[in-house]
ROSE-439723 format. One record per residue (C-alpha): chain; x, y, z. Coordinates in steps of 0.1 Angstrom, whole numbers. Each point is the difference from the previous one (the first is absolute). Last residue first. Example, Ala and Ser with C-alpha at 12.3 -4.5 7.8 and 13.67 -1.06 7.14 Angstrom:
(A, (137, -11, 71))
(A, (-14, -34, 7))
END
This chain:
(A, (-96, 38, 7))
(A, (-7, 12, -37))
(A, (-35, 13, 7))
(A, (-16, 12, -33))
(A, (-38, 5, 5))
(A, (-5, -4, -39))
(A, (-21, 32, -1))
(A, (26, 20, 20))
(A, (23, -14, 28))
(A, (36, 3, -7))
(A, (7, 19, -32))
(A, (14, -9, -34))
(A, (21, 15, -29))
(A, (27, 16, 19))
(A, (28, 18, -18))
(A, (36, -11, -8))
(A, (28, 24, -10))
(A, (17, -2, 33))
(A, (-2, -36, 13))
(A, (-20, -8, 31))
(A, (8, -23, 29))
(A, (-28, -5, 24))
(A, (-8, -5, 37))
(A, (-18, -26, 21))
(A, (-1, -9, 37))
(A, (-34, 16, 7))
(A, (-21, -27, 18))
(A, (-10, -16, -33))
(A, (38, -6, -6))
(A, (4, -16, 35))
(A, (-28, -23, -9))
(A, (18, -9, -32))
(A, (31, -11, 18))
(A, (14, 8, -32))
(A, (12, 34, 12))
(A, (0, 25, -27))
(A, (18, 17, -29))
(A, (-26, 5, -27))
(A, (10, 11, -34))
(A, (-10, 31, -22))
(A, (17, -5, -33))
(A, (32, -1, -19))
(A, (21, -33, 1))
(A, (38, 6, 0))
(A, (7, 15, 33))
(A, (31, -19, 8))
(A, (-1, -15, 36))
(A, (15, 2, 33))
(A, (-4, -12, 37))
(A, (11, 10, 34))
(A, (-16, -19, 28))
(A, (-6, 10, 35))
(A, (-11, -24, 27))
(A, (-18, 8, 32))
(A, (-30, -21, -5))
(A, (6, -24, -30))
(A, (1, 11, -36))
(A, (-8, -29, -21))
(A, (5, 9, -36))
(A, (-24, -8, -30))
(A, (12, 13, -34))
(A, (34, -13, 5))
(A, (36, -3, -14))
(A, (27, -11, 22))
(A, (32, 3, -21))
(A, (20, -31, 9))
(A, (18, 3, 34))
(A, (17, 31, 17))
(A, (-29, 21, 10))
(A, (13, 30, 21))
(A, (-8, 2, 38))
(A, (-15, 33, 9))
(A, (-33, -17, 15))
(A, (-4, -18, -32))
(A, (18, 10, -32))
(A, (-1, 4, -37))
(A, (-31, -21, -8))
(A, (-8, 0, -37))
(A, (-33, 13, -12))
(A, (-24, -16, -24))
(A, (-27, 23, -16))
(A, (-36, 3, -10))
(A, (-15, -1, 34))
(A, (20, 4, 32))
(A, (-9, -24, 28))
(A, (10, 3, 36))
(A, (-5, -29, 23))
(A, (-5, 17, 33))
(A, (9, -11, 36))
(A, (-16, 16, 30))
(A, (11, 26, 27))
(A, (-1, 29, -24))
(A, (36, 10, -2))
(A, (6, -14, -34))
(A, (27, 19, -21))
(A, (0, -2, -38))
(A, (29, 19, -16))
(A, (-9, 3, -37))
(A, (26, 5, -28))
(A, (-9, 10, -35))
(A, (20, 0, -33))
(A, (-19, 23, -23))
(A, (-6, -12, -37))
(A, (-36, 11, 0))
(A, (-6, 28, 23))
(A, (-10, -6, 37))
(A, (-26, 15, 26))
(A, (-8, -18, 33))
(A, (-36, 12, 8))
(A, (3, 2, 38))
(A, (-29, -4, 25))
(A, (-28, 20, 13))
(A, (-26, -25, -12))
(A, (9, -18, 22))
(A, (17, 9, 32))
(A, (34, 19, 3))
(A, (31, -6, 21))
(A, (21, -10, -30))
(A, (-26, -26, -8))
(A, (-24, -8, 27))
(A, (-19, -31, 10))
(A, (-32, 7, 21))
(A, (-10, 0, 37))
(A, (-34, 9, 2))
(A, (-29, 26, -9))
(A, (-19, -7, -32))
(A, (-9, 31, -23))
(A, (18, -12, -30))
(A, (30, -11, 21))
(A, (1, 22, 31))
(A, (30, 3, 25))
(A, (21, -21, 24))
(A, (35, -11, -12))
(A, (17, -27, -17))
(A, (33, 1, -19))
(A, (15, -9, -34))
(A, (29, 23, -13))
(A, (1, 0, -38))
(A, (29, 24, -7))
(A, (10, 8, -36))
(A, (31, 6, -21))
(A, (-2, 10, -35))
(A, (27, 4, -28))
(A, (22, -25, 18))
(A, (38, 4, 4))
(A, (14, -33, 10))
(A, (-28, -22, -12))
(A, (15, -4, -35))
(A, (-20, -21, -25))
(A, (1, -35, -14))
(A, (-1, -22, 30))
(A, (34, -16, -4))
(A, (6, -32, 19))
(A, (9, -11, 35))
(A, (-3, -39, 9))
(A, (-26, -17, 20))
(A, (-15, 8, 35))
(A, (13, 29, 20))
(A, (-30, 23, 3))
(A, (-23, -30, -8))
(A, (4, -13, 35))
(A, (-14, -35, 2))
(A, (-18, -3, 33))
(A, (13, -17, 33))
(A, (-18, -22, 23))
(A, (-8, -29, -23))
(A, (-35, -12, 0))
(A, (-9, -32, 18))
(A, (-14, -26, -23))
(A, (-37, -6, -2))
(A, (-6, -38, 2))
(A, (-9, -20, -30))
(A, (31, -23, 0))
(A, (22, 29, -1))
(A, (19, -10, -31))
(A, (-33, 0, -20))
(A, (6, -19, -32))
(A, (-2, 15, -35))
(A, (-4, 38, 3))
(A, (-19, 9, 30))
(A, (-18, 34, 3))
(A, (-10, 13, 33))
(A, (-29, 19, 17))
(A, (-6, 14, 36))
(A, (35, -2, 14))
(A, (9, 34, -14))
(A, (4, -12, -35))
(A, (20, -33, 1))
(A, (20, -15, -30))
(A, (7, -37, 0))
(A, (25, -20, -18))
(A, (2, -37, -10))
(A, (22, -27, 15))
(A, (19, -7, -31))
(A, (9, 37, -4))
(A, (-20, 25, -20))
(A, (22, 29, -12))
(A, (-15, 34, 9))
(A, (1, 35, -14))
(A, (-23, 26, 19))
(A, (-19, 27, -20))
(A, (-13, 28, 24))
(A, (-30, 23, -3))
(A, (-11, 30, 19))
(A, (-35, 12, 6))
(A, (3, -3, 38))
(A, (37, -4, 6))
(A, (17, -35, -2))
(A, (23, -9, 29))
(A, (22, -30, -7))
(A, (12, -26, 24))
(A, (37, -10, 5))
(A, (14, -33, 8))
(A, (16, -7, -34))
(A, (5, 26, -27))
(A, (20, -5, -33))
(A, (12, 30, -15))
(A, (-18, 22, -26))
(A, (26, 15, -25))
(A, (-21, 29, -12))
(A, (-36, -1, 11))
(A, (-27, 2, -28))
(A, (-26, 26, 2))
(A, (-37, -9, 0))
(A, (-6, 11, 37))
(A, (30, -19, 12))
(A, (18, -27, -21))
(A, (20, -30, 3))
(A, (2, -3, 38))
(A, (19, -34, 4))
(A, (-10, -31, 18))
(A, (15, -26, 24))
(A, (-18, -34, 3))
(A, (-23, -20, 23))
(A, (-19, 29, 15))
(A, (-6, 35, -13))
(A, (-13, 30, 16))
(A, (-27, 27, -5))
(A, (-10, 31, 20))
(A, (-28, 21, -15))
(A, (0, 37, 11))
(A, (-35, 15, 2))
(A, (-28, 13, -20))
(A, (-5, -31, -22))
(A, (7, -8, -37))
(A, (34, -15, 6))
(A, (11, -17, -33))
(A, (26, -27, -2))
(A, (15, -14, -32))
(A, (18, -33, 6))
(A, (26, -8, -26))
(A, (8, -38, 2))
(A, (31, -19, -10))
(A, (-8, -38, 0))
(A, (27, -22, 17))
(A, (-25, -25, 13))
(A, (-32, 5, -19))
(A, (-28, 23, 7))
(A, (-37, -6, 5))
(A, (-21, 26, 19))
(A, (-13, -1, 36))
(A, (-21, 27, 15))
(A, (-2, 4, 37))
(A, (-27, 17, 18))
(A, (-28, 22, -16))
(A, (-5, 5, -36))
(A, (-5, 33, -19))
(A, (34, -2, -16))
(A, (15, -3, 35))
(A, (-26, 10, 25))
(A, (-2, 17, 35))
(A, (-34, 1, 18))
(A, (-37, 0, -4))
(A, (-1, 38, -3))
(A, (24, -4, -29))
(A, (38, 1, 5))
(A, (19, 0, -34))
(A, (32, -16, -11))
(A, (5, -6, -36))
(A, (27, -28, -5))
(A, (9, -8, -35))
(A, (23, -28, -13))
(A, (23, -3, -29))
(A, (21, -30, -8))
(A, (33, 9, -15))
(A, (16, -20, -28))
(A, (-16, 20, -28))
(A, (17, 31, 11))
(A, (-20, 29, -14))
(A, (13, 19, -30))
(A, (-22, 31, -5))
(A, (-3, 4, 37))
(A, (-35, -9, 16))
(A, (-24, 26, 12))
(A, (-22, -14, 28))
(A, (-31, 16, 13))
(A, (-18, -11, 31))
(A, (-36, 7, 11))
(A, (-21, 25, 21))
(A, (-36, 8, 11))
(A, (-2, -22, 28))
(A, (-16, 16, 31))
(A, (32, 15, 13))
(A, (4, 15, -34))
(A, (-35, 15, -2))
(A, (0, 14, 35))
(A, (34, 20, 3))
(A, (-3, 6, -37))
(A, (-31, 22, 0))
(A, (10, 3, -37))
(A, (36, -11, -7))
(A, (-9, -36, -7))
(A, (27, -27, -5))
(A, (25, -12, -24))
(A, (32, -19, 7))
(A, (37, -1, -9))
(A, (28, -26, -4))
(A, (27, 8, -25))
(A, (12, 8, -35))
(A, (0, 37, -8))
(A, (-16, 17, -31))
(A, (-35, -15, -1))
(A, (-14, 27, -21))
(A, (-33, 15, 11))
(A, (-36, 1, -8))
(A, (-31, 2, 23))
(A, (-36, -1, -12))
(A, (-30, 11, 22))
(A, (-34, -16, 3))
(A, (-34, 12, 14))
(A, (-30, -19, 15))
(A, (8, 12, 34))
(A, (24, 29, -1))
(A, (36, -1, -10))
(A, (18, 26, 22))
(A, (11, 31, -18))
(A, (37, 0, -12))
(A, (37, 10, 10))
(A, (-7, 19, 32))
(A, (-38, -3, 9))
(A, (2, -38, 1))
(A, (35, -13, -3))
(A, (4, -25, -29))
(A, (36, 7, -11))
(A, (-9, -1, -37))
(A, (-1, 38, -5))
(A, (35, 2, 15))
(A, (17, -23, -25))
(A, (8, -31, 17))
(A, (30, -8, 25))
(A, (-13, -32, 10))
(A, (4, -4, 39))
(A, (-37, -4, 7))
(A, (-20, 2, -31))
(A, (-31, 20, 15))
(A, (-34, -13, -11))
(A, (-31, 20, 5))
(A, (-34, -4, 16))
(A, (-34, 18, 6))
(A, (-18, 2, 34))
(A, (-31, -18, -11))
(A, (18, -30, -13))
(A, (-21, -22, -23))
(A, (16, -12, -32))
(A, (28, 26, -3))
(A, (21, -12, -31))
(A, (38, 8, -2))
(A, (13, -6, -36))
(A, (38, -7, 1))
(A, (23, 6, -28))
(A, (37, -11, 3))
(A, (25, 12, -25))
(A, (26, -25, 2))
(A, (37, 10, 1))
(A, (10, -22, 29))
(A, (-23, -32, 1))
(A, (-34, 0, 14))
(A, (-21, -18, 26))
(A, (-31, 10, 20))
(A, (-8, -22, 28))
(A, (-38, -5, 5))
(A, (-16, 18, 29))
(A, (10, -8, 35))
(A, (-29, -4, 6))
(A, (-21, -17, -27))
(A, (-31, 5, -22))
(A, (16, 19, -27))
(A, (13, 25, 27))
(A, (-18, -6, 32))
(A, (-8, 23, 29))
(A, (-15, -12, 33))
(A, (-25, 18, 22))
(A, (-27, -27, -7))
(A, (4, 5, -38))
(A, (21, 27, -17))
(A, (7, -4, -38))
(A, (29, 9, -21))
(A, (6, -10, -37))
(A, (34, -1, -13))
(A, (5, -1, -39))
(A, (35, -9, -14))
(A, (19, 8, -30))
(A, (38, -7, -4))
(A, (19, 12, -32))
(A, (-21, 33, -4))
(A, (1, 19, -33))
(A, (18, 32, -1))
(A, (-19, 31, -9))
(A, (-7, 13, 34))
(A, (37, 0, 11))
(A, (-2, -2, 38))
(A, (-17, 28, 19))
(A, (8, 33, 14))
(A, (-28, 19, -16))
(A, (-25, -2, 31))
(A, (26, 15, 22))
(A, (-4, 32, -20))
(A, (33, 14, -15))
(A, (8, 34, 15))
(A, (-9, 37, -8))
(A, (-30, 3, 23))
(A, (17, 25, 24))
(A, (8, -26, 26))
(A, (37, 3, -4))
(A, (10, 31, -20))
(A, (26, 12, 25))
(A, (18, -33, 0))
(A, (22, 2, 31))
(A, (35, -15, -5))
(A, (12, -25, 27))
(A, (2, 3, 38))
(A, (-26, -28, 5))
(A, (-27, 20, -19))
(A, (-27, -6, 27))
(A, (-35, 13, -11))
(A, (-27, 2, 29))
(A, (-31, -19, 8))
(A, (-27, -5, -26))
(A, (-1, 14, -34))
(A, (17, -31, -17))
(A, (-25, -23, 17))
(A, (-29, 17, -19))
(A, (-31, 2, 21))
(A, (-36, -12, 3))
(A, (-25, 0, 28))
(A, (24, 23, 20))
(A, (23, -14, 28))
(A, (-7, 12, 35))
(A, (32, 7, 19))
(A, (-6, 39, 0))
(A, (-33, -7, 18))
(A, (15, -21, 27))
(A, (30, 24, 6))
(A, (-25, 29, 1))
(A, (-22, -19, 26))
(A, (31, -9, 20))
(A, (10, 36, 0))
(A, (-35, 12, 12))
(A, (-2, -28, 25))
(A, (30, 8, 21))
(A, (-3, 38, 3))
(A, (-37, -5, 2))
(A, (3, -23, 30))
(A, (24, 25, 17))
(A, (-26, 29, -7))
(A, (-29, -21, 14))
(A, (20, -7, 31))
(A, (10, 36, 4))
(A, (-35, 11, -4))
(A, (-11, -27, 26))
(A, (26, 13, 24))
(A, (-6, 37, -6))
(A, (-36, 1, 15))
(A, (12, -15, 33))
(A, (30, 23, 0))
(A, (-23, 30, -5))
(A, (-23, -12, 27))
(A, (29, -6, 25))
(A, (13, 34, -9))
(A, (-34, 17, 7))
(A, (-4, -20, 34))
(A, (35, 11, 9))
(A, (-7, 36, -8))
(A, (-33, 1, 18))
(A, (16, -17, 32))
(A, (27, 27, -2))
(A, (-25, 29, -3))
(A, (-19, -15, 30))
(A, (32, -1, 20))
(A, (6, 36, -7))
(A, (-34, 9, 13))
(A, (-28, 10, -21))
END
């Protein structure tokens, strides 16, 4: 064989090898991508039944670590109830049905408004007439004992079709609240399983006229107390009015007043200290949030608009029936009202936590997509924030997710300390539902005084169903319920 023949053979051999290596390399490269993705997908799958206290990772917030936590020595959630021997002062039965994709409570949506007076023990019997998925009632903003919080798989089992469940709690704080399902909540609330709860002070002002505005958007459109358009109520000139507004939707509700100045009397069921008169400012009410407005009806009447879709007129309509233009600026509660003591020292908290909201690609229960993250992690690999009763707790909430989030902490009210580094200077701004806009950072604080396992989630309930949910857990408390299981508990 000539040297040139040897060269041709080597060239053909290497060409053959390269030709064979290319598909092998392609297969290897594909496997290098698919195998980790397959592992990530598999590891994201949720079990058929699980305990929320055993998911994710524990975050002690820089405070003492309880070495015995999770070892079966705590108080079960089911035992954290109101005094079982005390007779009820207020008794109600709420029966839930679903027909043609709409939920009703005692035949209406919104359901009947529950009313109590501070100090009353409220007892509500929830009856599931025909809802296959099961139901619960969460008392939004009421700092009830943990077993009464109404979260399927966390504080109770879902109430199945034909069953009933009794809730008992003491109405300790006057204010405007609401109730709604926390079983498949992103669907059941949107479709009407909700209603208002008003807790009156022991000595109400008999000269003040009270009005309620429950805002809800059904598939057919926006409503005020279940009605579309403008609602008119009688009010005399000079009449003082307390307007209680409840936002039951997933997004911010913007409201403004025409014809008279107003005051912000209360936020999320907590009175504002020294509320000043407001003119030419609109108010942004977070999803799940409530605000009480103080108005004095002038001779020409007063009108309150809610996003331009619905309105409430007290007396005459000062706009003549046209939708007035909304003011450009919002009321800023960071500086509204007068300072007052909050009852605990936030200067050296016992626990300090980060709640960083983001969005990143990954798998949620096996589904690929862009999902909300908490501290860089996707559900269920999220923090369990641990506290001990009596702790002063500070959370820094940062939203870098590209969207706004109304954050709701169950079982507690927190006070806003700062926003984007600017300290709060007005009345103590107490919240249970806080709008955190994209790019904002809030510092909030609360006293850990209500033992249990508590949800801390976005109240855009679709976001919660997409993984934007964490929990706050007390040492010395043990789980009693599981997500999934016989009751198919599905809180979001």
